[in-house]
C-alpha positions in Angstrom: 8.6 -14.5 -14.0 11.2 -15.9 -16.4 12.9 -19.2 -16.0 16.0 -17.4 -14.8 14.2 -15.8 -11.9 15.6 -16.4 -8.4 13.1 -15.6 -5.8 14.0 -14.4 -2.3 11.7 -17.1 -1.0 9.4 -19.9 -2.2 6.7 -20.9 0.3 5.3 -24.4 -0.2 1.7 -24.8 0.9 -1.0 -22.1 0.7 -2.9 -22.9 3.9 -3.3 -20.3 6.5 0.4 -20.5 7.8 1.9 -20.5 4.3 -0.3 -17.6 3.1 0.5 -15.4 6.1 4.2 -16.3 5.8 4.2 -15.2 2.1 2.2 -12.1 3.0 4.7 -11.2 5.8 7.6 -11.6 3.4 5.9 -9.5 0.7 5.4 -6.7 3.2 9.2 -6.7 3.6 9.6 -6.3 -0.1 10.8 -9.8 -0.6 10.2 -11.4 -4.0 8.0 -14.4 -3.0 6.4 -17.3 -4.7 3.5 -19.2 -3.0 3.0 -22.8 -4.3 -0.1 -24.9 -3.7 -0.6 -28.5 -5.0 -4.4 -28.1 -5.3 -6.6 -25.7 -7.2 -7.5 -22.8 -4.8 -9.7 -22.7 -2.8 -9.8 -26.3 -1.7 -10.9 -28.5 1.2 -8.2 -31.2 1.3 -6.1 -29.8 4.1 -6.5 -28.1 7.4 -7.4 -24.4 6.7 -10.8 -24.7 5.0 -14.2 -24.1 6.5 -16.0 -21.0 7.5 -15.1 -20.7 11.2 -12.4 -21.2 13.8 -12.2 -20.2 17.5 -9.8 -17.5 18.6 -9.1 -17.6 22.4 -6.4 -17.1 25.0 -7.8 -19.9 27.2 -4.6 -22.1 27.2 -2.8 -24.0 29.8 0.5 -22.4 28.7 1.3 -18.7 29.0 3.4 -18.5 25.8 0.3 -19.0 23.7 -1.6 -16.3 25.5 1.3 -13.9 25.1 1.4 -14.5 21.3 -2.3 -13.9 21.0 -2.1 -10.3 22.3 -0.4 -9.3 19.1 -2.4 -11.8 17.1 -5.6 -10.0 17.8 -4.0 -6.7 16.7 -2.7 -8.3 13.5 -6.2 -9.7 12.6 -7.7 -6.3 13.2 -5.0 -4.7 11.1 -5.7 -7.1 8.2 -9.5 -6.3 8.5 -8.7 -2.6 8.2 -6.3 -3.1 5.3 -8.7 -5.2 3.3 -12.0 -3.7 4.4 -13.5 -7.1 5.4 -14.8 -8.5 8.7 -12.7 -11.5 9.8 -13.5 -11.7 13.5 -16.7 -11.7 15.6 -16.6 -11.5 19.4 -18.8 -14.1 21.0 -17.0 -15.0 24.2 -15.7 -18.5 25.0 -17.3 -20.7 27.6 -14.8 -23.1 29.2 -16.2 -26.0 31.2 -14.3 -28.7 33.1 -14.0 -30.6 36.4 -13.2 -27.9 39.0 -10.4 -29.9 40.5 -8.7 -30.9 37.2 -5.2 -29.6 36.5 -6.0 -28.5 32.9 -9.1 -26.5 34.0 -7.1 -24.8 36.8 -4.2 -23.9 34.5 -6.6 -22.4 31.9 -8.2 -20.2 34.6 -4.7 -19.3 35.9 -3.5 -18.3 32.4 -6.5 -16.0 31.9 -6.0 -14.4 35.3 -2.2 -13.9 35.0 -2.7 -12.3 31.5 -5.5 -10.1 32.8 -7.9 -11.4 30.2 -11.5 -10.2 30.9 -13.4 -13.2 32.2 -16.6 -14.1 34.1 -16.7 -17.0 36.5 -20.1 -18.7 36.5 -21.4 -20.7 39.5 -23.6 -23.8 39.5 -26.4 -21.5 40.7 -26.2 -18.8 38.0 -25.0 -20.9 35.1 -28.4 -21.8 33.7 -29.6 -18.2 34.1 -26.8 -17.0 31.8 -26.5 -20.0 29.5 -29.8 -21.9 29.5 -29.0 -23.8 26.3 -26.2 -25.8 28.0 -26.3 -28.3 30.9 -23.2 -28.0 33.2 -22.0 -31.3 34.5 -22.0 -32.0 38.2 -18.7 -31.0 39.8 -17.7 -28.9 36.8 -16.7 -25.2 36.8 -17.3 -22.7 34.1 -15.7 -19.4 33.0 -16.3 -17.2 30.1 -13.4 -15.6 28.3 -15.0 -12.4 27.2 -12.8 -11.2 24.2 -12.7 -14.6 22.5 -14.8 -15.3 19.4 -15.0 -16.6 15.9 -12.6 -16.1 13.0 -14.2 -16.4 9.5 -11.6 -18.9 8.2 -12.3 -19.1 4.5 -12.6 -15.4 4.2 -9.4 -14.9 6.3 -7.4 -17.2 4.0 -8.7 -15.6 0.9 -7.9 -12.1 2.3 -4.3 -13.0 3.2 -3.7 -14.4 -0.3 -5.3 -11.3 -1.9 -3.2 -8.9 0.2 -0.1 -10.9 -0.7 -0.9 -10.6 -4.4 -1.5 -6.9 -4.0 2.0 -6.5 -2.7 3.4 -8.2 -5.9 3.4 -11.8 -4.6 2.9 -14.7 -7.0 0.6 -17.6 -6.3 0.8 -20.7 -8.4 -1.9 -23.3 -7.5 -2.3 -26.9 -9.0 1.5 -27.1 -8.7 2.7 -30.1 -6.6 6.3 -30.0 -5.4 8.0 -33.2 -6.5 11.6 -32.4 -5.4 13.5 -30.0 -3.3 17.3 -29.7 -3.9 19.0 -27.8 -1.1 21.9 -25.5 -1.7 22.9 -21.8 -1.4 20.1 -21.4 -4.0 17.3 -24.0 -3.3 15.8 -25.7 -6.3 12.1 -26.5 -6.1 10.8 -28.9 -8.8 7.2 -29.2 -9.9 5.5 -30.8 -13.0 5.2 -27.3 -14.4 8.8 -26.4 -14.0 11.7 -25.5 -11.7 11.7 -22.6 -9.2 14.8 -21.2 -7.6 15.1 -19.2 -4.4 17.6 -18.1 -1.8 15.3 -19.6 0.8 12.3 -22.0 1.1 9.6 -22.2 3.7 7.7 -25.5 4.0 4.2 -25.1 5.4 2.6 -28.1 3.7 0.4 -29.4 6.6 -0.2 -33.2 6.3 2.3 -33.4 3.4 5.2 -31.8 5.4 7.1 -35.0 5.9 6.8 -36.0 2.3 8.5 -32.8 1.3 11.1 -32.9 4.2 12.1 -36.4 2.9 13.8 -34.6 0.0 16.0 -32.8 2.6 16.8 -36.0 4.6 14.6 -35.1 7.5 11.5 -36.7 9.1 9.7 -35.2 12.0 7.4 -37.0 14.5 4.2 -35.8 12.8 1.0 -37.8 12.8 -1.9 -37.0 10.4 -5.4 -37.4 11.8 -8.7 -37.1 10.0 -11.2 -35.2 12.1 -15.0 -35.5 11.6 -16.4 -32.0 11.6 -20.0 -32.3 12.8 -23.0 -29.9 12.5 -26.0 -30.3 14.8 -29.5 -29.0 14.1 -31.3 -26.7 16.5 -34.7 -27.9 17.7 -35.7 -24.2 18.0 -34.1 -22.1 15.2 -31.9 -19.4 16.6 -31.2 -21.0 20.0 -27.5 -21.2 19.4 -27.1 -18.4 16.9 -23.9 -16.5 16.4 -25.9 -13.3 15.9 -27.5 -13.7 19.3 -24.0 -13.9 20.9 -24.2 -17.5 21.9 -20.6 -18.3 22.9 -18.1 -20.7 21.5 -17.3 -23.4 24.0 -14.7 -25.9 25.1 -15.5 -28.8 27.3 -12.1 -29.8 28.7 -13.2 -33.3 29.8 -16.4 -35.0 30.8 -18.0 -38.3 31.5 -18.1 -39.1 27.7 -14.4 -38.4 27.1 -11.0 -37.2 28.4 -10.4 -35.4 25.1 -11.7 -31.9 24.5 -15.1 -31.3 22.9 -15.5 -27.9 21.3 -18.4 -26.0 19.7 -19.1 -22.8 17.7 -22.4 -21.1 17.3 -24.6 -21.6 14.3 -23.0 -19.7 11.3 -22.0 -21.6 8.2 -25.2 -23.6 8.0 -28.4 -21.8 9.1 -29.8 -23.6 12.2 -26.8 -25.9 12.6 -24.2 -25.6 15.3 -20.6 -26.9 14.8 -19.5 -29.4 17.6 -16.4 -31.5 17.2 -14.2 -33.9 19.1 -10.6 -32.6 19.4 -8.9 -35.8 18.2 -9.1 -38.0 15.2 -7.9 -41.1 13.6 -4.6 -41.7 11.8 -5.0 -41.2 8.0 -3.1 -40.9 4.8 -3.8 -37.3 3.6 -4.2 -38.6 0.0 -6.6 -41.4 1.1 -8.5 -39.6 3.8 -11.9 -40.7 2.7 -10.9 -44.3 3.3 -10.7 -43.5 7.0 -14.3 -44.2 8.1 -14.1 -44.5 11.9 -17.0 -42.8 13.6 -16.5 -43.6 17.2 -15.9 -40.0 17.9 -19.3 -39.1 16.6 -20.8 -41.7 19.0 -19.1 -39.8 21.8 -20.5 -36.5 20.5 -24.0 -37.9 20.2 -24.0 -38.9 23.9 -22.5 -35.5 24.9 -25.0 -33.5 22.9 -27.9 -35.5 24.2 -26.8 -34.9 27.8 -25.4 -31.3 27.7 -27.0 -29.5 24.7 -30.7 -30.4 25.0 -31.7 -27.8 22.4 -29.9 -29.7 19.6 -31.0 -32.9 17.8 -28.6 -35.6 19.1 -27.5 -36.7 15.7 -25.4 -34.7 13.3 -27.1 -33.2 10.3 -23.9 -32.7 8.4 -20.5 -34.3 8.7 -17.5 -32.9 6.9 -13.8 -33.6 7.5 -10.5 -31.8 8.2 -6.9 -32.9 8.8 -4.8 -32.3 11.9 -1.0 -32.7 11.7 -0.1 -33.5 15.3 3.2 -33.4 17.2 3.8 -35.6 20.3 3.5 -32.6 22.6 0.8 -30.8 20.6 3.0 -27.8 20.2 4.0 -26.3 16.8 7.2 -26.8 14.8 8.7 -23.4 13.9 12.3 -23.7 13.1 15.1 -23.8 10.5 16.2 -27.1 9.1 18.9 -28.6 11.3 21.3 -28.9 8.3 20.1 -26.3 5.7 19.8 -22.9 7.3 17.8 -21.5 4.3 15.0 -24.0 4.6 12.5 -23.1 7.3 9.7 -25.3 8.6 6.3 -24.5 9.9 4.4 -27.7 10.8 2.5 -29.8 13.4 -0.1 -27.2 14.2 -2.1 -29.9 16.0 -5.6 -28.6 15.4 -5.1 -25.3 17.1 -2.9 -23.2 14.8 -5.4 -21.2 12.7 -5.9 -18.4 15.1 -2.1 -17.8 15.2 -1.8 -17.4 11.4 -0.6 -13.8 11.4 2.0 -14.4 14.2 3.2 -17.6 12.7 3.6 -15.9 9.3 5.6 -13.2 11.0 7.8 -15.6 12.9 8.5 -17.8 9.9 9.4 -14.8 7.8 11.8 -13.6 10.6 13.5 -17.1 10.6 13.7 -16.9 6.8 15.4 -13.5 6.8 17.8 -14.4 9.7 16.1 -12.0 12.1 15.7 -12.5 15.8 12.2 -14.0 16.3 9.7 -11.7 18.0 8.9 -14.4 20.5 10.8 -17.1 22.3 10.4 -20.1 20.0 12.1 -22.6 22.2 8.8 -24.5 22.7 8.6 -24.9 18.9 12.2 -26.0 18.1 12.9 -29.3 16.3 15.6 -30.2 18.9 12.9 -31.1 21.4 12.3 -34.2 19.3 15.9 -35.2 19.1 15.2 -38.9 19.9 12.2 -39.0 17.6 13.6 -37.1 14.5 14.9 -39.2 11.7 17.6 -38.0 9.4 19.1 -39.7 6.3 22.0 -37.3 6.3 
């Protein structure tokens, strides 16, 4: 593109949400530029890694509603690209039977007619002998849930975007955003102009928003991503349909613990604590707190006896968390042609195709396909800083 090019949209941040937003815009024949500060692919943000859970087991109906179409869009992308992006494994949800969260999850699944199987204390070990169910805990299996192949999905969305004529520029960090009827986006490599901009920059969102006079209540957390070795190879294997799981709370922790069957490393199962420690995204490796791993060690020793109770591999990921753990999907409160997708709080990957669709609709001034009131910036009115 020439220096005089004015794009319909510049999307800043080529993680899963930015890549699907760019792809959605390109499908609508919009001239779109996707910018990424790192060389692609990279592991410095929130979208890397081989696997993510896809599930409707939420305590809010609106997420389950969005996921109906999400499953369809993932299947559509698989068909378009001729690659496999999803594998059904089922999701085992465990938690104290009398806890509000566990009851709400069961209620959401029932209300949305999601195929599920309730397991009793008596038959649990027959169906899932590799897991110990805590005393007083219930268990349900969400049957359609499973695993998304994350790295492959990200690469596929970007490739389809490029096939539609979209432009990706990596190793191009945005250093300034100048709002106006045509927005100017400045990088060390040059200046890009567009009639609209979408900011999907994950942990760096507030740094970019500062150029527009806005700061959202986002906290960046470093997550320790742990892989645990099977004592008997194949015990927790994805190919043997061992399910993903979520432990809603337990004697080790009030926070969720989640796991995915062995896939990315042969003989290793991914089990993580669904909370981290505050970190600077550019200095993440300086955050060395491992108290979450200590919690996981105790949980694995007690509830997953077929695994070695010490992680064999520890990687890292970043969450960008909002106070209520719901996303931010909205237009800028002052500049209508700047759209923000942020704060995905460690559970946004599965929604990539829908979030891309919603952010593209906001960008084009269309009525969003879903009620986005839970995701509006105005809910943070007392916590949002503005320099304007």
